[in-house]
Backbone as a chain_set.jsonl record, in Angstrom:
{"seq": "MSKRQSRINEFRAAVVDTIKKALPELRECESQFGRFNLDELETTSIRTPGVRVGLLHGKLKHAGSGQAEGTMSCAAFAVTEGKDRDEQAWAIAEAIAVSLHTSQMFGLLKLGTPQAVSIQPVISAAIKSKGVSIIAVEWTQELHQLGQNIFDQDGVVFSELYINDELVEVRP", "coords": {"N": [[-149.471, -47.938, 182.857], [-151.482, -45.064, 183.308], [-152.318, -42.359, 181.037], [-152.054, -40.072, 182.427], [-149.874, -37.739, 183.832], [-147.302, -38.494, 186.168], [-147.283, -37.354, 189.551], [-144.795, -36.945, 190.687], [-143.057, -36.594, 188.475], [-144.287, -34.326, 187.432], [-143.793, -32.505, 189.49], [-140.93, -32.362, 189.443], [-140.569, -31.254, 186.867], [-141.838, -28.795, 187.266], [-140.102, -27.589, 189.108], [-137.796, -27.297, 187.502], [-138.823, -25.52, 185.541], [-139.37, -23.26, 187.158], [-136.787, -22.535, 188.063], [-135.588, -21.93, 185.583], [-137.066, -19.644, 184.855], [-136.399, -17.917, 186.947], [-133.655, -17.618, 186.65], [-132.706, -16.489, 183.984], [-130.297, -16.215, 182.607], [-129.049, -18.622, 182.46], [-127.629, -21.105, 180.387], [-128.555, -23.606, 180.095], [-131.033, -25.605, 181.626], [-132.213, -28.389, 182.992], [-133.964, -31.509, 183.691], [-132.615, -34.174, 185.655], [-131.571, -37.512, 186.016], [-131.426, -38.606, 189.092], [-128.433, -38.112, 191.046], [-126.011, -35.649, 190.035], [-122.835, -36.05, 188.771], [-119.258, -36.585, 188.27], [-119.144, -38.738, 186.447], [-121.546, -38.404, 185.037], [-121.005, -35.916, 183.943], [-118.968, -36.538, 182.174], [-120.254, -38.215, 180.351], [-122.462, -36.883, 179.435], [-123.333, -33.99, 177.714], [-123.324, -30.643, 178.819], [-124.394, -27.395, 178.627], [-122.756, -24.604, 179.832], [-123.192, -21.587, 181.793], [-125.063, -23.907, 183.703], [-127.876, -25.774, 185.019], [-128.834, -28.741, 186.611], [-131.576, -30.634, 187.61], [-132.445, -32.952, 189.981], [-134.175, -35.754, 191.428], [-133.383, -37.327, 194.319], [-134.13, -39.35, 196.104], [-137.141, -40.814, 197.479], [-139.38, -41.022, 200.223], [-142.15, -42.875, 201.07], [-145.344, -42.683, 202.627], [-148.108, -44.531, 203.209], [-151.671, -44.126, 202.929], [-155.015, -44.92, 204.121], [-156.711, -44.454, 202.028], [-155.56, -45.367, 199.766], [-153.823, -43.682, 198.629], [-150.637, -41.917, 198.828], [-148.244, -40.152, 200.846], [-145.421, -38.416, 199.967], [-142.097, -37.844, 200.864], [-139.779, -36.09, 199.31], [-136.393, -36.128, 198.405], [-134.508, -33.681, 197.054], [-132.443, -32.13, 194.522], [-130.562, -29.497, 193.094], [-128.16, -28.935, 190.72], [-125.642, -26.769, 190.167], [-123.669, -26.019, 187.447], [-120.643, -24.938, 186.243], [-118.029, -23.433, 184.219], [-114.747, -22.239, 183.312], [-112.846, -19.19, 183.933], [-113.969, -17.754, 186.179], [-115.416, -19.722, 187.465], [-115.932, -20.859, 190.063], [-116.977, -18.738, 191.625], [-119.192, -18.054, 190.053], [-120.696, -20.461, 190.132], [-121.293, -20.612, 192.877], [-122.862, -18.304, 193.11], [-125.096, -18.925, 191.497], [-126.036, -21.188, 192.867], [-126.657, -20.012, 195.34], [-128.75, -18.283, 194.576], [-130.708, -20.167, 193.832], [-131.036, -21.552, 196.28], [-132.004, -19.499, 197.957], [-134.43, -19.059, 196.724], [-135.885, -21.168, 197.623], [-137.821, -20.742, 199.659], [-140.225, -20.541, 202.421], [-142.706, -20.361, 201.19], [-142.546, -21.437, 198.717], [-143.969, -23.133, 196.212], [-143.756, -23.939, 193.643], [-145.751, -23.428, 191.797], [-147.641, -25.412, 192.111], [-150.233, -27.495, 193.59], [-151.191, -29.298, 196.593], [-148.782, -29.799, 197.967], [-145.988, -29.693, 200.137], [-143.871, -27.282, 201.823], [-140.487, -26.269, 200.949], [-137.894, -27.853, 202.827], [-135.099, -28.156, 205.092], [-132.91, -26.988, 203.582], [-129.822, -26.989, 201.921], [-126.451, -26.159, 200.903], [-123.742, -27.342, 199.036], [-120.437, -27.9, 197.791], [-119.596, -30.073, 195.065], [-116.968, -31.906, 195.212], [-113.99, -33.084, 193.796], [-110.807, -34.367, 192.851], [-110.715, -35.045, 190.193], [-112.859, -33.63, 189.069], [-111.982, -31.001, 189.538], [-109.727, -31.036, 187.865], [-110.905, -31.023, 185.402], [-111.67, -28.469, 185.067], [-114.11, -27.501, 185.947], [-116.823, -26.404, 187.98], [-119.055, -27.668, 190.378], [-121.877, -27.155, 192.219], [-124.052, -28.259, 194.683], [-127.423, -27.833, 195.535], [-129.466, -28.838, 197.987], [-132.6, -30.148, 199.174], [-135.605, -31.076, 200.997], [-138.962, -31.994, 200.204], [-142.449, -32.286, 200.586], [-144.782, -34.229, 198.821], [-148.172, -34.357, 198.482], [-150.966, -36.586, 198.465], [-150.319, -38.602, 196.504], [-150.865, -40.844, 193.826], [-153.984, -42.61, 193.163], [-157.076, -41.959, 194.73], [-158.971, -44.438, 196.299], [-161.565, -44.134, 196.924], [-164.678, -42.634, 195.959], [-166.003, -39.269, 195.431], [-167.978, -39.17, 197.386], [-167.066, -40.713, 199.402], [-167.306, -43.425, 199.012], [-166.327, -46.669, 198.044], [-165.006, -47.211, 194.79], [-166.987, -48.777, 192.276], [-166.246, -49.935, 189.944], [-163.487, -51.407, 188.347], [-160.611, -51.05, 186.464], [-158.185, -52.827, 184.724], [-155.373, -52.727, 182.81], [-156.893, -51.405, 180.86], [-159.187, -52.96, 180.763], [-162.352, -53.875, 181.972], [-162.811, -55.095, 185.197], [-164.592, -57.359, 187.169], [-165.983, -56.37, 190.227], [-166.702, -57.463, 193.358], [-168.901, -56.883, 196.06]], "CA": [[-149.738, -46.695, 183.562], [-152.391, -44.197, 182.564], [-151.689, -41.241, 180.333], [-151.904, -38.985, 183.393], [-148.473, -37.589, 184.252], [-147.115, -38.737, 187.591], [-147.077, -36.168, 190.371], [-143.359, -36.768, 190.892], [-142.526, -35.986, 187.26], [-144.871, -32.984, 187.355], [-143.049, -31.694, 190.47], [-139.581, -32.104, 188.935], [-140.693, -30.32, 185.74], [-142.176, -27.461, 187.812], [-138.857, -27.06, 189.696], [-136.971, -26.877, 186.354], [-139.423, -24.3, 184.956], [-139.204, -22.165, 188.103], [-135.388, -22.118, 188.012], [-135.382, -21.279, 184.274], [-137.654, -18.293, 184.886], [-135.686, -17.112, 187.92], [-132.276, -17.419, 186.205], [-132.73, -16.559, 182.517], [-128.954, -16.222, 182.027], [-128.571, -19.999, 182.311], [-127.646, -21.617, 179.013], [-129.285, -24.874, 180.127], [-131.626, -26.032, 182.89], [-132.979, -29.59, 182.636], [-134.062, -32.529, 184.716], [-131.486, -35.092, 185.743], [-131.924, -38.743, 186.724], [-130.59, -38.774, 190.287], [-127.33, -37.186, 191.373], [-125.122, -35.245, 188.944], [-121.455, -36.21, 189.239], [-118.261, -36.594, 187.207], [-119.535, -39.707, 185.415], [-122.559, -37.723, 184.218], [-120.342, -34.836, 183.233], [-118.183, -37.122, 181.09], [-121.103, -38.903, 179.373], [-123.549, -36.003, 179.016], [-122.89, -32.611, 177.525], [-124.135, -29.625, 179.46], [-123.953, -26.032, 178.284], [-122.608, -23.844, 181.07], [-123.631, -22.072, 183.09], [-126.262, -24.717, 183.603], [-128.407, -26.402, 186.232], [-129.524, -30.005, 186.468], [-132.462, -30.874, 188.747], [-132.687, -34.384, 190.17], [-134.806, -36.265, 192.649], [-132.415, -38.287, 194.781], [-134.932, -40.468, 196.601], [-138.389, -40.428, 198.124], [-139.913, -41.923, 201.233], [-143.613, -42.816, 200.986], [-146.178, -43.142, 203.75], [-149.402, -44.825, 202.59], [-152.902, -43.817, 203.679], [-156.112, -45.857, 203.908], [-157.407, -44.131, 200.78], [-154.803, -45.896, 198.652], [-152.838, -42.681, 198.219], [-149.436, -41.859, 199.665], [-147.546, -38.896, 201.035], [-144.024, -38.675, 199.638], [-141.065, -36.861, 201.193], [-138.81, -36.183, 198.241], [-135.083, -35.49, 198.536], [-134.317, -33.006, 195.764], [-131.174, -31.426, 194.361], [-130.269, -28.708, 191.877], [-126.697, -28.901, 190.564], [-125.128, -25.658, 189.355], [-122.462, -26.465, 186.753], [-119.998, -23.821, 185.552], [-116.637, -23.626, 183.803], [-114.092, -20.989, 182.981], [-112.016, -18.513, 184.921], [-114.71, -17.397, 187.396], [-116.385, -20.797, 187.662], [-116.332, -21.058, 191.466], [-117.864, -17.616, 192.017], [-120.433, -18.172, 189.3], [-121.448, -21.613, 190.652], [-121.841, -20.236, 194.182], [-123.94, -17.311, 192.898], [-126.281, -19.648, 191.007], [-126.523, -22.028, 193.982], [-127.275, -19.122, 196.323], [-130.042, -17.829, 194.029], [-131.632, -21.279, 193.923], [-131.313, -21.809, 197.694], [-132.846, -18.41, 198.47], [-135.789, -19.22, 196.18], [-136.548, -22.286, 198.316], [-138.379, -20.159, 200.879], [-141.335, -21.303, 202.988], [-143.925, -20.312, 200.393], [-142.22, -21.916, 197.361], [-144.773, -24.299, 195.852], [-143.476, -24.191, 192.237], [-146.986, -23.326, 191.046], [-148.419, -26.63, 192.274], [-151.049, -27.705, 194.788], [-150.953, -30.577, 197.291], [-147.324, -29.829, 198.103], [-145.455, -29.007, 201.287], [-142.866, -26.274, 201.503], [-139.107, -26.802, 201.032], [-137.322, -28.014, 204.16], [-133.691, -28.599, 205.219], [-132.149, -26.514, 202.42], [-128.366, -26.915, 202.15], [-125.619, -25.942, 199.724], [-122.401, -27.9, 199.222], [-119.737, -28.164, 196.536], [-119.294, -31.457, 194.688], [-115.529, -31.734, 195.036], [-113.089, -34.215, 193.582], [-109.644, -33.964, 192.07], [-111.051, -35.225, 188.766], [-113.703, -32.5, 188.653], [-111.106, -29.82, 189.462], [-108.85, -31.126, 186.699], [-111.737, -30.755, 184.217], [-111.949, -27.031, 184.987], [-115.548, -27.343, 186.152], [-117.314, -26.335, 189.356], [-120.415, -28.148, 190.576], [-122.399, -26.873, 193.57], [-125.354, -28.887, 194.878], [-128.398, -27.271, 196.478], [-130.347, -29.972, 198.317], [-133.719, -29.89, 200.083], [-136.692, -32.058, 200.985], [-140.271, -31.392, 200.0], [-143.499, -33.299, 200.613], [-145.838, -34.282, 197.82], [-149.345, -34.946, 199.106], [-151.976, -37.274, 197.644], [-149.779, -39.343, 195.353], [-151.708, -41.982, 193.459], [-155.432, -42.372, 193.029], [-157.923, -42.245, 195.877], [-159.854, -45.551, 195.96], [-162.94, -43.739, 197.233], [-165.183, -41.537, 195.116], [-166.184, -38.018, 196.148], [-168.884, -39.351, 198.506], [-166.449, -41.585, 200.371], [-167.696, -44.783, 198.712], [-165.34, -47.349, 197.21], [-165.407, -47.318, 193.39], [-167.611, -50.056, 191.956], [-165.638, -50.451, 188.736], [-162.022, -51.45, 188.381], [-160.03, -51.333, 185.145], [-156.802, -53.233, 184.692], [-154.963, -52.742, 181.393], [-158.047, -50.891, 180.084], [-160.285, -53.933, 180.725], [-163.193, -53.84, 183.161], [-162.731, -56.275, 186.044], [-165.76, -57.394, 188.06], [-165.69, -56.127, 191.628], [-167.812, -57.964, 194.178], [-168.92, -56.259, 197.383]], "C": [[-150.621, -45.819, 182.693], [-151.619, -43.062, 181.894], [-151.47, -40.039, 181.246], [-150.45, -38.942, 183.849], [-148.356, -37.828, 185.747], [-146.857, -37.427, 188.314], [-145.587, -35.904, 190.567], [-142.716, -36.124, 189.668], [-143.024, -34.555, 187.079], [-144.122, -32.03, 188.285], [-141.655, -31.354, 189.931], [-139.601, -31.118, 187.762], [-141.011, -28.917, 186.215], [-140.948, -26.807, 188.435], [-137.966, -26.522, 188.56], [-137.513, -25.584, 185.771], [-139.232, -23.086, 185.848], [-137.772, -21.642, 188.075], [-135.083, -21.406, 186.691], [-135.883, -19.852, 184.29], [-136.872, -17.374, 185.825], [-134.265, -16.757, 187.46], [-132.199, -17.515, 184.678], [-131.355, -16.554, 181.866], [-128.368, -17.621, 181.906], [-128.651, -20.425, 180.849], [-128.416, -22.931, 178.935], [-129.833, -25.099, 181.536], [-132.567, -27.179, 182.55], [-133.048, -30.533, 183.809], [-132.916, -33.531, 184.56], [-131.985, -36.352, 186.46], [-130.97, -38.922, 187.888], [-129.524, -37.707, 190.425], [-126.463, -36.907, 190.15], [-123.694, -35.298, 189.464], [-120.511, -36.241, 188.015], [-118.618, -37.556, 186.087], [-120.561, -39.094, 184.465], [-121.936, -36.647, 183.359], [-119.563, -35.363, 182.025], [-119.051, -37.755, 179.999], [-122.225, -38.029, 178.825], [-122.996, -34.598, 178.811], [-123.861, -31.675, 178.222], [-123.549, -28.261, 179.087], [-123.896, -25.227, 179.576], [-122.75, -22.355, 180.796], [-124.965, -22.823, 182.945], [-126.652, -25.283, 184.965], [-129.085, -27.709, 185.837], [-130.323, -30.234, 187.742], [-132.748, -32.362, 188.832], [-133.435, -34.667, 191.451], [-133.935, -37.433, 193.095], [-133.069, -39.529, 195.356], [-136.202, -39.931, 197.247], [-138.805, -41.484, 199.137], [-141.428, -41.76, 201.231], [-144.256, -43.35, 202.253], [-147.565, -43.3, 203.171], [-150.547, -44.533, 203.538], [-153.965, -44.848, 203.322], [-156.851, -45.627, 202.605], [-156.719, -44.759, 199.569], [-153.765, -44.91, 198.137], [-151.657, -42.718, 199.15], [-148.976, -40.412, 199.785], [-146.065, -39.201, 200.793], [-143.112, -37.538, 200.07], [-139.925, -37.078, 200.198], [-137.527, -35.469, 198.614], [-134.699, -34.988, 197.155], [-132.947, -32.341, 195.72], [-131.154, -30.667, 193.042], [-128.758, -28.55, 191.831], [-126.317, -27.777, 189.634], [-123.785, -26.087, 188.771], [-121.902, -25.286, 185.963], [-118.575, -24.207, 185.146], [-116.049, -22.274, 183.488], [-113.381, -20.373, 184.156], [-112.745, -18.243, 186.241], [-115.718, -18.477, 187.786], [-116.842, -20.971, 189.094], [-117.319, -19.985, 191.906], [-119.214, -17.72, 191.332], [-121.301, -19.319, 189.828], [-122.062, -21.286, 192.014], [-122.981, -19.239, 194.047], [-125.22, -17.977, 192.42], [-126.889, -20.471, 192.13], [-127.218, -21.168, 195.044], [-128.658, -18.664, 195.84], [-131.093, -18.936, 194.126], [-132.034, -21.515, 195.379], [-132.229, -20.752, 198.29], [-134.276, -18.532, 197.949], [-136.574, -20.33, 196.86], [-137.078, -21.824, 199.663], [-139.643, -20.915, 201.291], [-142.648, -21.169, 202.222], [-143.676, -20.798, 198.968], [-142.973, -23.22, 197.081], [-144.604, -24.651, 194.368], [-144.744, -24.207, 191.392], [-147.886, -24.543, 191.149], [-149.278, -26.601, 193.535], [-150.69, -29.057, 195.393], [-149.45, -30.829, 197.478], [-146.937, -29.127, 199.386], [-144.422, -27.996, 200.861], [-141.468, -26.879, 201.607], [-138.6, -26.8, 202.476], [-135.849, -28.399, 204.044], [-132.844, -28.239, 203.994], [-130.668, -26.444, 202.778], [-127.655, -26.731, 200.806], [-124.269, -26.586, 200.013], [-121.744, -28.131, 197.856], [-119.596, -29.669, 196.311], [-117.822, -31.414, 194.302], [-114.865, -33.08, 194.785], [-111.917, -33.69, 192.756], [-109.94, -34.046, 190.575], [-111.909, -34.071, 188.252], [-112.852, -31.236, 188.535], [-110.238, -29.852, 188.228], [-109.609, -30.872, 185.401], [-112.024, -29.27, 184.054], [-113.42, -26.696, 185.15], [-115.818, -27.218, 187.641], [-118.754, -26.845, 189.378], [-120.791, -27.877, 192.023], [-123.796, -27.475, 193.643], [-126.169, -28.111, 195.892], [-129.377, -28.414, 196.731], [-131.42, -29.529, 199.296], [-134.675, -31.057, 200.045], [-137.995, -31.297, 200.801], [-141.302, -32.507, 199.923], [-144.488, -33.126, 199.489], [-147.011, -35.026, 198.46], [-150.234, -35.601, 198.049], [-151.411, -37.852, 196.352], [-150.679, -40.537, 195.077], [-153.175, -41.608, 193.423], [-156.154, -42.793, 194.3], [-158.886, -43.371, 195.486], [-161.309, -45.24, 196.253], [-163.376, -42.651, 196.265], [-165.421, -40.311, 195.989], [-167.103, -38.148, 197.348], [-168.306, -40.282, 199.549], [-166.814, -43.049, 200.189], [-166.638, -45.4, 197.792], [-165.861, -47.435, 195.767], [-165.967, -48.72, 193.108], [-167.044, -50.682, 190.686], [-164.12, -50.37, 188.861], [-161.534, -51.842, 186.985], [-158.566, -51.705, 185.318], [-156.417, -53.428, 183.237], [-156.125, -52.397, 180.475], [-159.165, -51.915, 179.93], [-161.026, -53.877, 182.05], [-163.079, -55.166, 183.9], [-163.903, -56.231, 186.996], [-165.29, -57.252, 189.506], [-166.9, -56.557, 192.439], [-167.742, -57.299, 195.547], [-168.606, -57.213, 198.515]], "O": [[-150.508, -45.84, 181.468], [-150.435, -42.846, 182.156], [-150.775, -39.094, 180.873], [-149.867, -39.966, 184.205], [-149.224, -37.407, 186.512], [-146.279, -36.499, 187.747], [-145.167, -34.747, 190.609], [-141.912, -35.202, 189.809], [-142.282, -33.681, 186.631], [-143.846, -30.887, 187.919], [-141.245, -30.194, 189.958], [-138.74, -30.242, 187.678], [-140.517, -27.944, 185.644], [-140.766, -25.596, 188.308], [-137.445, -25.411, 188.656], [-136.752, -24.647, 185.529], [-138.958, -21.993, 185.351], [-137.562, -20.429, 188.063], [-134.391, -20.387, 186.684], [-135.21, -18.948, 183.797], [-136.701, -16.19, 185.536], [-133.734, -15.713, 187.838], [-131.692, -18.499, 184.139], [-131.246, -16.861, 180.679], [-127.304, -17.795, 181.312], [-129.63, -20.136, 180.162], [-128.874, -23.331, 177.864], [-129.155, -24.809, 182.522], [-133.593, -26.976, 181.901], [-132.312, -30.399, 184.787], [-132.344, -33.699, 183.483], [-132.75, -36.25, 187.419], [-129.829, -39.343, 187.698], [-129.686, -36.567, 189.988], [-126.209, -37.795, 189.336], [-123.371, -34.671, 190.473], [-120.921, -35.96, 186.889], [-118.424, -37.244, 184.912], [-120.463, -39.244, 183.247], [-122.292, -36.483, 182.192], [-119.507, -34.711, 180.982], [-118.631, -37.827, 178.844], [-122.871, -38.4, 177.846], [-122.265, -34.086, 179.66], [-125.072, -31.896, 178.212], [-122.348, -28.027, 179.224], [-124.871, -25.173, 180.325], [-122.462, -21.9, 179.688], [-125.851, -22.432, 182.184], [-125.872, -25.271, 185.918], [-129.818, -27.769, 184.849], [-129.801, -30.047, 188.841], [-133.235, -32.965, 187.876], [-133.344, -33.922, 192.427], [-133.761, -38.405, 192.36], [-132.604, -40.643, 195.117], [-136.314, -38.737, 197.525], [-138.605, -42.681, 198.93], [-141.938, -40.648, 201.373], [-143.793, -44.315, 202.862], [-148.152, -42.33, 202.691], [-150.431, -44.665, 204.757], [-153.829, -45.568, 202.333], [-157.55, -46.52, 202.125], [-157.246, -44.69, 198.458], [-152.926, -45.259, 197.307], [-151.654, -43.449, 200.14], [-149.28, -39.569, 198.941], [-145.526, -40.151, 201.362], [-143.329, -36.389, 199.684], [-139.217, -38.085, 200.231], [-137.561, -34.333, 199.087], [-134.58, -35.765, 196.208], [-132.365, -32.028, 196.759], [-131.66, -31.134, 192.021], [-128.147, -28.085, 192.794], [-126.628, -27.818, 188.444], [-122.874, -26.471, 189.505], [-122.589, -24.707, 185.123], [-118.001, -25.169, 185.656], [-116.766, -21.277, 183.406], [-113.319, -20.954, 185.24], [-112.186, -18.483, 187.311], [-116.757, -18.175, 188.373], [-118.026, -21.209, 189.332], [-118.363, -20.284, 192.484], [-120.254, -17.503, 191.954], [-122.515, -19.162, 189.957], [-123.212, -21.638, 192.279], [-123.962, -19.316, 194.787], [-126.308, -17.637, 192.883], [-128.104, -20.461, 192.329], [-128.253, -21.562, 195.582], [-129.619, -18.66, 196.609], [-132.245, -18.666, 194.467], [-133.217, -21.662, 195.686], [-133.138, -21.08, 199.053], [-135.226, -18.158, 198.638], [-137.79, -20.426, 196.694], [-136.81, -22.448, 200.69], [-140.079, -21.826, 200.588], [-143.626, -21.821, 202.589], [-144.519, -20.59, 198.095], [-142.653, -24.27, 197.639], [-145.254, -25.58, 193.887], [-144.812, -24.914, 190.387], [-148.809, -24.692, 190.348], [-149.066, -25.781, 194.428], [-149.977, -29.856, 194.785], [-148.934, -31.908, 197.188], [-147.492, -28.075, 199.705], [-144.125, -27.864, 199.674], [-141.282, -27.892, 202.281], [-138.849, -25.865, 203.237], [-135.413, -28.909, 203.012], [-132.147, -29.09, 203.442], [-130.303, -25.902, 203.822], [-128.167, -27.088, 199.745], [-123.71, -26.407, 201.095], [-122.41, -28.508, 196.892], [-119.49, -30.439, 197.266], [-117.464, -30.952, 193.219], [-115.14, -34.07, 195.463], [-112.038, -32.687, 192.053], [-109.474, -33.218, 189.792], [-111.711, -33.591, 187.135], [-112.974, -30.487, 187.566], [-110.022, -28.818, 187.597], [-108.991, -30.534, 184.391], [-112.557, -28.849, 183.028], [-113.918, -25.732, 184.569], [-115.142, -27.836, 188.463], [-119.563, -26.502, 188.516], [-120.104, -28.319, 192.944], [-124.628, -27.231, 192.769], [-125.682, -27.771, 196.97], [-130.034, -28.898, 195.809], [-131.195, -28.657, 200.136], [-134.58, -31.926, 199.178], [-138.122, -30.132, 201.18], [-141.075, -33.537, 199.288], [-144.975, -32.026, 199.23], [-146.872, -36.161, 198.917], [-150.236, -35.2, 196.885], [-151.941, -37.63, 195.263], [-151.193, -41.162, 196.004], [-153.553, -40.454, 193.625], [-155.876, -43.848, 194.869], [-159.55, -43.278, 194.454], [-162.195, -46.005, 195.871], [-162.563, -41.848, 195.806], [-165.073, -40.319, 197.17], [-167.031, -37.321, 198.257], [-169.0, -40.619, 200.508], [-166.651, -43.842, 201.116], [-166.124, -44.744, 196.886], [-167.043, -47.707, 195.557], [-165.475, -49.715, 193.64], [-167.333, -51.84, 190.386], [-163.56, -49.413, 189.397], [-161.984, -52.831, 186.407], [-157.803, -50.994, 185.972], [-157.052, -54.197, 182.515], [-156.314, -53.028, 179.435], [-160.015, -51.76, 179.053], [-160.413, -53.838, 183.117], [-163.231, -56.232, 183.304], [-164.19, -55.184, 187.576], [-164.346, -57.908, 189.946], [-168.004, -56.059, 192.221], [-166.664, -57.165, 196.127], [-168.591, -56.809, 199.677]]}, "num_chains": 1, "name": "protein.A"}
């Protein structure tokens, strides 16, 4: 893969940065691989109050240009502990959900607006016994023009192709 950062990773990092700026009282806000649950809580330390941002899955629709449109299912997990953990987790989740308004682009281009925003607690007896509250804010958002366009700016197919940094001959 090229040194260019993937659009998906760029998007997730932008979501993390936006939440950090909006909620400076968080002790931690970082990206998460997938869903945050009790297993993650037991194997990973998180300073509370904290937020973990994960991309749960994406559905891609390919275009003739070689690029794709991706509908990403996203989640921000508010994690709190202590006496007022439930109230604090709901307040953080509400602040994140409200920020997912129809003009929230996280400072990026080629991006749709947040859709289908929902909030729900991650509940289990094991989580309750740990004295932790986890509230998930979930939404979908479209990333446009994923990948590289196979056409140049004039609409002509590129005449050079590099694989593993080696020029491969392309015949018309």
